[in-house]
C-alpha positions, 0 to 999 in steps of 0.5 A: 569526854573524847575517851568516853565517846570512843569507848576507850579507857585511860589505860588504853589511851596510854598504851595507844600513845606508847605504841604510836610514839615509842615513848614512855607514858603512864598515869603519873606522867599523863597527870603531869602533862595535864597540870602543865608540869610536862609539855611533851609535844610528840605525846600531845600530838599523839593524843590528839591524833588518837582521839581525833582532837584538833589541836588548838595552838593558840592556847597552851596544849594542856589547857584544852587537853584538860578539857577533854581528858580530865572530864573523862578521868573523873567520869571513868573513876565514877564509873569504876566506883559504880561497878 
C-alpha cells in the first residue's frame, strides 16, 4: 500500500534500502523478512524510514510490514500482468 502511495516499485525499495544501509537485500530476502524467517532490525528500520511508516514495536515487525508490503506486492504483480 505504501509503495503504491509513493509510486515506488518493490525493486526500487530494495535499492533504496541497500543504499541506506549498505546491507544485502533482494526479493527473496524481503520475502523471508515478511514471513518472519529473518528479522534484520536495520533493514526493517530502513524500510520504515523510506516508506514513512511508524514502526509498531508492540507487535512483531513482520506483522505490520506484511500489512503494508504484501498488499503492494500482490497489487504490483497484478499491475504488471495487466501491462
